[in-house]
Rosetta silent file (secondary structure, phi, psi, omega in degrees, C-alpha in Angstrom):
SEQUENCE: MDDRCPLCRKTKASRRCPALGQAVCPRCCGQGRGRTIDCPEECRHYQEARGRALLKLMALAADRELEVDWHDVLHNLRLALVRVQGERVADATAAEASEALDNAAMTVRTRANGLIYEYRSHDPRVQFLADELLRVAEGHRTGAAGFRRVGPDEVLGCLRYIRRQAEAARKRGSDYFGLTGQAVGRSYVTATAPGGGGSAATGLIDPGSPGGMVRDR
SCORE:     score description
SCORE:     0.000 S_00000001
   1 L     0.000  131.874 -178.586    0.000    0.000    0.000 S_00000001
   2 L   -82.898  112.478 -179.032    1.356    3.411   -0.994 S_00000001
   3 L  -104.933   18.882  177.660    1.383    5.629    2.111 S_00000001
   4 E   -75.202  153.930  178.826    3.126    8.565    0.468 S_00000001
   5 L   -61.014  130.301 -178.579    1.545   12.018    0.566 S_00000001
   6 L   -70.660  -12.112 -178.775   -0.763   12.443   -2.470 S_00000001
   7 L   -89.911  -49.075 -177.894    0.386   16.058   -2.872 S_00000001
   8 L  -100.134  -19.469 -179.619    4.175   15.803   -2.922 S_00000001
   9 L    59.962   26.561 -177.951    4.479   12.038   -3.494 S_00000001
  10 L  -123.650  -49.858 -172.009    7.619   12.044   -1.339 S_00000001
  11 L  -100.361  155.595  179.564    6.889   11.995    2.389 S_00000001
  12 E   -63.172  134.201  178.729    4.722    9.665    4.426 S_00000001
  13 L   -83.391   99.051 -173.789    1.128   10.887    4.724 S_00000001
  14 L  -114.304    2.162 -175.333    0.697   10.958    8.497 S_00000001
  15 E  -124.881  117.625 -179.072   -1.787   13.773    9.006 S_00000001
  16 E   -68.567  127.807 -179.502   -5.500   13.346    8.269 S_00000001
  17 E  -109.205  108.648 -179.653   -6.828   16.259    6.168 S_00000001
  18 L   -66.928  -24.555 -179.792  -10.615   16.780    6.516 S_00000001
  19 L   -71.846  -39.082 -177.428  -10.622   19.188    3.584 S_00000001
  20 L   -93.952  -15.636 -179.526   -9.141   16.651    1.151 S_00000001
  21 L    74.156   21.054  178.423  -10.666   13.588    2.746 S_00000001
  22 E  -156.745  171.366 -178.742   -7.311   11.832    2.917 S_00000001
  23 E   -83.980  147.647  175.566   -4.011   11.946    4.732 S_00000001
  24 E  -133.752  170.768  177.547   -1.166   14.282    3.750 S_00000001
  25 L   -83.345  157.329 -179.309    2.314   14.883    5.091 S_00000001
  26 H   -57.395  -35.458 -178.489    2.899   17.610    7.725 S_00000001
  27 H   -66.127  -46.944  179.683    4.899   19.730    5.280 S_00000001
  28 H   -67.304  -33.152  175.381    2.163   19.860    2.641 S_00000001
  29 H   -60.028  -48.700 -178.711   -0.385   20.482    5.384 S_00000001
  30 H   -67.145  -40.835 -178.051    1.573   23.520    6.573 S_00000001
  31 H   -71.492  -33.943 -176.391    2.330   24.879    3.113 S_00000001
  32 H   -94.237  -10.740 -172.829   -1.218   24.503    1.807 S_00000001
  33 E   -58.476  116.671  177.790   -3.106   25.415    4.961 S_00000001
  34 L    74.217    1.037 -179.400   -5.589   28.187    4.198 S_00000001
  35 L  -114.213  -76.873  178.079   -3.934   28.762    0.826 S_00000001
  36 L   -95.199  -10.359  177.040   -4.313   25.843   -1.576 S_00000001
  37 E  -113.383  124.927 -178.288   -6.220   23.742    0.975 S_00000001
  38 L   -84.824   79.404 -173.354   -9.658   24.991    2.034 S_00000001
  39 L   -67.889  132.445  174.050   -9.314   24.033    5.693 S_00000001
  40 L   -74.579  152.841 -176.869  -12.526   23.726    7.723 S_00000001
  41 L   -58.796  -30.649 -174.403  -12.654   25.710   10.976 S_00000001
  42 L   -82.260   -3.005  179.586  -12.856   22.529   13.069 S_00000001
  43 L   -64.825  126.346 -177.416   -9.544   21.110   11.786 S_00000001
  44 H   -61.500  -40.941 -178.233   -7.214   20.732   14.781 S_00000001
  45 H   -68.565  -36.755  176.607   -4.085   21.595   12.795 S_00000001
  46 H   -64.739  -43.503  178.111   -5.775   24.699   11.360 S_00000001
  47 H   -61.440  -45.588 -178.012   -6.811   25.775   14.862 S_00000001
  48 H   -63.794  -40.336  179.404   -3.328   25.223   16.233 S_00000001
  49 H   -64.692  -41.121  177.397   -1.730   27.209   13.415 S_00000001
  50 H   -64.426  -39.264  178.164   -4.118   30.116   14.001 S_00000001
  51 H   -62.128  -42.564  178.870   -3.350   29.993   17.697 S_00000001
  52 H   -65.148  -39.837  179.124    0.392   30.194   17.045 S_00000001
  53 H   -64.930  -39.751  179.179   -0.097   33.117   14.644 S_00000001
  54 H   -64.146  -40.244  178.123   -2.196   34.973   17.205 S_00000001
  55 H   -64.805  -33.235  176.194    0.503   34.518   19.837 S_00000001
  56 H   -68.483  -37.660  174.555    3.034   35.946   17.377 S_00000001
  57 H   -62.524  -41.406 -179.617    0.791   38.987   16.885 S_00000001
  58 H   -68.481  -23.211  175.981    0.607   39.343   20.637 S_00000001
  59 H   -69.482  -23.371  176.862    4.407   39.212   20.776 S_00000001
  60 H   -74.647  -41.154  177.438    4.369   42.474   18.767 S_00000001
  61 L  -164.172  118.960 -171.583    2.087   44.167   21.300 S_00000001
  62 L  -116.434  136.561  168.955    0.146   42.216   23.896 S_00000001
  63 L  -142.669   88.034 -172.602   -2.952   42.907   25.947 S_00000001
  64 H   -60.903  -39.168 -179.927   -4.156   39.480   27.025 S_00000001
  65 H   -62.153  -42.859  178.496   -7.209   40.823   28.845 S_00000001
  66 H   -64.453  -42.108 -179.742   -8.316   42.705   25.735 S_00000001
  67 H   -60.865  -37.185 -178.368   -7.692   39.648   23.555 S_00000001
  68 H   -78.322  -47.268 -174.721   -9.901   37.511   25.805 S_00000001
  69 H   -71.335  -33.810 -173.887  -12.706   39.997   26.521 S_00000001
  70 L  -124.282   35.803 -174.536  -13.054   41.411   23.003 S_00000001
  71 H   -63.095  -31.794  178.837  -11.699   38.553   20.895 S_00000001
  72 H   -70.408  -38.921  178.756  -14.651   38.643   18.474 S_00000001
  73 H   -66.392  -44.965  178.628  -14.237   42.391   17.852 S_00000001
  74 H   -62.354  -44.058  178.615  -10.486   42.002   17.357 S_00000001
  75 H   -57.901  -46.211 -175.063  -11.001   39.029   15.056 S_00000001
  76 H   -69.652  -37.400  176.928  -13.496   40.908   12.905 S_00000001
  77 H   -67.314  -40.467  177.001  -11.372   44.052   12.624 S_00000001
  78 H   -65.208  -41.831  179.260   -8.344   41.968   11.661 S_00000001
  79 H   -64.323  -32.957  176.506  -10.405   40.033    9.147 S_00000001
  80 H   -58.260  -44.739  178.535  -11.574   43.341    7.650 S_00000001
  81 H   -64.206  -45.716 -176.905   -7.941   44.188    6.868 S_00000001
  82 H   -64.157  -39.172  179.930   -7.192   40.712    5.523 S_00000001
  83 H   -65.326  -43.029  178.601  -10.241   40.701    3.254 S_00000001
  84 H   -64.984  -40.534  178.298   -9.365   44.034    1.669 S_00000001
  85 H   -61.987  -40.279 -178.414   -5.788   42.887    1.211 S_00000001
  86 H   -74.206  -30.131 -173.182   -6.986   39.686   -0.445 S_00000001
  87 H  -102.803  -25.739 -171.395   -9.614   41.295   -2.659 S_00000001
  88 L  -132.695  -32.671 -175.353   -8.381   44.800   -3.473 S_00000001
  89 L  -132.067   78.424 -172.085   -4.841   45.612   -2.275 S_00000001
  90 L   -58.764  -33.073 -177.246   -2.755   42.471   -2.619 S_00000001
  91 L  -105.014   31.879  178.554    0.493   44.162   -1.618 S_00000001
  92 L   -57.960  146.540 -175.737   -0.896   46.151    1.322 S_00000001
  93 L  -113.116  166.299  176.429    1.719   47.040    3.921 S_00000001
  94 H   -63.159  -34.994  178.978    1.824   47.340    7.691 S_00000001
  95 H   -63.900  -40.742  178.161    2.275   51.102    7.280 S_00000001
  96 H   -67.757  -39.403  176.805   -0.951   51.327    5.262 S_00000001
  97 H   -62.900  -42.404 -179.856   -2.776   49.200    7.815 S_00000001
  98 H   -61.353  -43.828  179.396   -1.488   51.438   10.606 S_00000001
  99 H   -65.598  -42.459  179.709   -2.712   54.585    8.857 S_00000001
 100 H   -64.137  -41.128  178.117   -6.114   53.044    8.113 S_00000001
 101 H   -64.749  -39.535  178.560   -6.493   51.902   11.726 S_00000001
 102 H   -64.453  -46.594  179.173   -5.540   55.364   12.976 S_00000001
 103 H   -63.161  -41.509  178.848   -8.072   57.085   10.692 S_00000001
 104 H   -63.924  -40.847  179.296  -10.779   54.596   11.663 S_00000001
 105 H   -63.963  -43.166  179.332  -10.037   55.122   15.356 S_00000001
 106 H   -66.280  -35.024  177.974  -10.218   58.908   15.039 S_00000001
 107 H   -67.436  -43.447  178.126  -13.494   58.629   13.121 S_00000001
 108 H   -61.079  -42.557  179.504  -15.008   56.360   15.787 S_00000001
 109 H   -64.167  -42.306 -179.408  -13.911   58.777   18.509 S_00000001
 110 H   -65.162  -43.495  178.712  -15.369   61.767   16.642 S_00000001
 111 H   -63.882  -36.186  179.438  -18.692   60.023   16.035 S_00000001
 112 H   -65.378  -25.218  178.228  -18.882   59.042   19.710 S_00000001
 113 L   -87.627    5.383  176.003  -18.640   62.748   20.547 S_00000001
 114 L    86.705   12.115 -179.811  -21.665   63.451   18.368 S_00000001
 115 L  -102.592  137.814  178.395  -19.792   64.937   15.409 S_00000001
 116 L   -95.518   93.094 -179.809  -20.392   63.770   11.842 S_00000001
 117 L  -154.340  141.420  179.616  -16.911   63.691   10.396 S_00000001
 118 L  -125.392  126.916  176.188  -14.766   61.006    8.821 S_00000001
 119 L   -78.352  118.488 -175.031  -10.982   61.035    8.689 S_00000001
 120 L  -120.522  153.066  179.082  -10.074   60.017    5.152 S_00000001
 121 L  -100.805  148.323  174.069   -6.821   59.282    3.380 S_00000001
 122 L   -75.096  -16.502  179.662   -5.739   60.689    0.028 S_00000001
 123 L   -89.408  115.734 -178.287   -4.356   57.226   -0.717 S_00000001
 124 H   -61.660  -29.011  178.227   -7.178   55.002   -2.057 S_00000001
 125 H   -62.498  -46.309  178.303   -5.358   51.892   -0.852 S_00000001
 126 H   -65.396  -39.526 -177.612   -5.470   53.127    2.728 S_00000001
 127 H   -67.377  -35.244  175.293   -9.067   54.261    2.323 S_00000001
 128 H   -56.954  -44.807  179.662  -10.164   50.810    1.116 S_00000001
 129 H   -65.470  -45.799 -178.479   -8.813   49.389    4.372 S_00000001
 130 H   -63.684  -38.587 -179.183  -10.342   52.143    6.506 S_00000001
 131 H   -60.309  -44.290 -179.381  -13.761   51.782    4.868 S_00000001
 132 H   -71.264  -36.857  175.647  -14.014   48.101    5.769 S_00000001
 133 H   -59.667  -43.641 -179.719  -12.706   48.733    9.278 S_00000001
 134 H   -69.161  -33.408  177.255  -15.398   51.355    9.798 S_00000001
 135 H   -62.884  -44.548  178.898  -18.071   49.063    8.398 S_00000001
 136 H   -68.357  -42.686  178.961  -17.141   46.402   10.941 S_00000001
 137 H   -59.630  -42.093  179.242  -16.779   48.969   13.736 S_00000001
 138 H   -67.926  -35.718  176.864  -20.245   50.340   12.979 S_00000001
 139 H   -60.850  -40.773  177.820  -21.636   46.797   12.893 S_00000001
 140 H   -72.500  -37.357 -178.985  -20.356   46.233   16.407 S_00000001
 141 H   -64.321  -36.491 -176.818  -21.504   49.640   17.633 S_00000001
 142 H   -99.635   -9.519 -176.301  -25.064   49.026   16.470 S_00000001
 143 L    73.493   25.311 -176.786  -25.156   45.247   16.893 S_00000001
 144 H   -83.298  162.204  171.683  -25.959   44.855   13.201 S_00000001
 145 H    53.693   32.776  177.106  -25.387   41.862   10.925 S_00000001
 146 H    82.288   -0.258  178.297  -25.024   39.430   13.810 S_00000001
 147 L   -74.824  146.468  173.199  -22.154   41.332   15.441 S_00000001
 148 L   -67.919  133.520 -179.226  -22.075   41.631   19.211 S_00000001
 149 L   -78.653  126.267  179.240  -23.063   45.140   20.212 S_00000001
 150 L  -134.760  159.864 -178.529  -20.272   46.975   22.039 S_00000001
 151 L   -75.404  160.684 -179.549  -19.691   50.566   23.045 S_00000001
 152 H   -61.808  -32.645  179.422  -17.588   53.010   21.020 S_00000001
 153 H   -63.777  -38.720  179.250  -14.906   53.111   23.721 S_00000001
 154 H   -69.392  -42.400  177.330  -14.374   49.346   23.396 S_00000001
 155 H   -61.912  -42.667  179.643  -14.262   49.529   19.594 S_00000001
 156 H   -61.394  -43.672  178.939  -11.812   52.425   19.851 S_00000001
 157 H   -62.047  -38.457  178.769   -9.613   50.453   22.247 S_00000001
 158 H   -66.929  -43.058  178.388   -9.549   47.488   19.863 S_00000001
 159 H   -61.397  -44.333 -179.025   -8.611   49.659   16.874 S_00000001
 160 H   -66.413  -37.718  179.145   -5.786   51.309   18.807 S_00000001
 161 H   -65.331  -46.495  178.683   -4.504   47.973   20.051 S_00000001
 162 H   -63.440  -36.368  178.026   -4.404   46.455   16.554 S_00000001
 163 H   -62.910  -38.412  177.869   -2.674   49.605   15.321 S_00000001
 164 H   -60.716  -38.231  177.776    0.065   49.112   17.931 S_00000001
 165 H   -67.648  -41.482  178.702    0.661   45.648   16.507 S_00000001
 166 H   -63.892  -40.765  178.893    0.744   46.961   12.939 S_00000001
 167 H   -64.885  -41.534  178.264    3.196   49.688   13.948 S_00000001
 168 H   -64.021  -39.797  177.638    5.437   47.183   15.711 S_00000001
 169 H   -64.286  -40.968  178.945    5.372   44.967   12.617 S_00000001
 170 H   -60.897  -45.517 -177.388    6.262   47.955   10.424 S_00000001
 171 H   -67.896  -31.663 -178.978    9.229   48.875   12.608 S_00000001
 172 H   -88.912  -10.785 -176.153   10.486   45.291   12.723 S_00000001
 173 L    74.569   25.593 -179.343    9.904   44.645    9.034 S_00000001
 174 L   -80.205  156.677  177.274    7.545   41.772    9.847 S_00000001
 175 L   -81.940   84.916 -173.709    4.976   40.411    7.390 S_00000001
 176 H   -62.575  -46.834 -177.679    1.977   41.900    9.181 S_00000001
 177 H   -70.214  -35.069  176.521   -0.674   40.820    6.689 S_00000001
 178 H   -62.567  -43.992 -179.727    0.769   37.346    6.343 S_00000001
 179 H   -68.534  -43.659 -179.862    0.702   36.878   10.110 S_00000001
 180 H   -65.714  -39.100  178.275   -2.749   38.416   10.535 S_00000001
 181 H   -62.267  -31.980  178.205   -4.133   36.304    7.709 S_00000001
 182 H   -75.414  -23.141 -173.795   -2.929   33.165    9.495 S_00000001
 183 H   -89.021  -15.140 -175.375   -4.555   34.246   12.778 S_00000001
 184 L  -109.473  160.009  173.723   -8.117   34.839   11.548 S_00000001
 185 L   -84.329 -164.796 -176.226  -10.884   32.629   10.200 S_00000001
 186 L   -96.760  -17.968 -173.415  -12.789   33.199    6.964 S_00000001
 187 L  -125.358  151.846  173.243  -16.010   34.698    8.319 S_00000001
 188 L   -66.991  143.036 -172.523  -17.010   37.495   10.634 S_00000001
 189 L  -125.696  169.481  178.263  -18.018   36.078   13.999 S_00000001
 190 L  -132.752  159.370  174.758  -20.033   37.009   17.042 S_00000001
 191 L  -142.197  157.197 -172.492  -19.795   36.383   20.791 S_00000001
 192 L   -91.782  -27.397 -176.420  -22.356   36.927   23.510 S_00000001
 193 L  -159.937  156.643  177.445  -20.345   38.488   26.325 S_00000001
 194 L   -54.699  131.681  178.761  -16.817   39.551   27.292 S_00000001
 195 L    73.700    7.811 -174.864  -14.733   36.474   27.978 S_00000001
 196 L   -74.629   -9.816  176.035  -17.583   34.293   26.733 S_00000001
 197 L    77.927  175.170  178.749  -15.298   32.311   24.473 S_00000001
 198 L  -130.538 -161.897  178.242  -15.912   30.893   21.060 S_00000001
 199 L  -150.436  171.892  177.751  -16.191   27.541   19.437 S_00000001
 200 L   -60.858  -28.163 -178.834  -14.911   25.706   16.432 S_00000001
 201 L   -71.764  -35.734 -178.499  -18.067   26.789   14.676 S_00000001
 202 L   -82.796  -23.360 -178.841  -17.444   30.484   15.246 S_00000001
 203 L    80.812   17.773  178.057  -13.758   30.307   14.420 S_00000001
 204 L   -84.562  142.379  177.718  -12.698   32.264   17.505 S_00000001
 205 L  -108.582  133.543 -178.765   -9.281   31.613   18.979 S_00000001
 206 L   -99.424  109.091 -179.597   -8.801   31.889   22.738 S_00000001
 207 L   -70.952  -11.921 -179.883   -5.371   33.357   23.595 S_00000001
 208 L   -82.774  -10.708  179.232   -5.903   32.384   27.209 S_00000001
 209 L   -94.740  156.071  179.372   -5.734   28.659   26.424 S_00000001
 210 H   -54.583  126.426  178.077   -2.490   26.742   25.860 S_00000001
 211 H    75.773    5.199  179.327   -1.253   27.384   22.339 S_00000001
 212 H    72.452   28.546 -176.027   -4.070   29.836   21.635 S_00000001
 213 L   -69.242  157.923  173.104   -6.507   27.022   20.903 S_00000001
 214 L   -63.624  132.607  175.808  -10.173   27.550   20.166 S_00000001
 215 L   -85.529  120.812 -176.417  -12.172   27.372   23.367 S_00000001
 216 L   -96.194  116.137 -178.016  -14.969   24.861   22.920 S_00000001
 217 L  -110.090    0.000    0.000  -18.098   25.744   24.869 S_00000001
């Protein structure tokens, strides 16, 4: 019986892949994960990889309490950046993400003070990112589209926190979008209460668990 990986045809296939319905080798699993392999959220290896990526983001700038209490808001804001990068600005940079996060944060703060004003960038690439960030932020502020409703101060804190990570990545020359893309799921998610955890179905990663694993409730 041929137990070689069906993808590379070189190494022993020792890791069951639910997406392909067959076993693959660890190397092909890692290289194709979320890229050429459409990994389901419940895949243990996919969860573990996302957990490791999230811990690397937290190594840039960490606020464990914020990550646990507002993990759905952080996930959705990060996914907003990743989606725009994947669909509209393939070569988006950490500097552009930082500027978009800053503009979105200032707009959220201004709106919370009762003023109708939006901080916009002259660079359309940055504005694409900011527009999606604000769409998600507004979804959380109003509780729309299945998002958990949170106050503007909490949304503002999440935007500023993610910006600190983007800035740290920019200064270090890290691949911010590559790392963020590995840390998020494919869909916007919701949670019911601070610290309420997620599940494999929601795609939330709990940084408070060993390895950043999904907390199954």
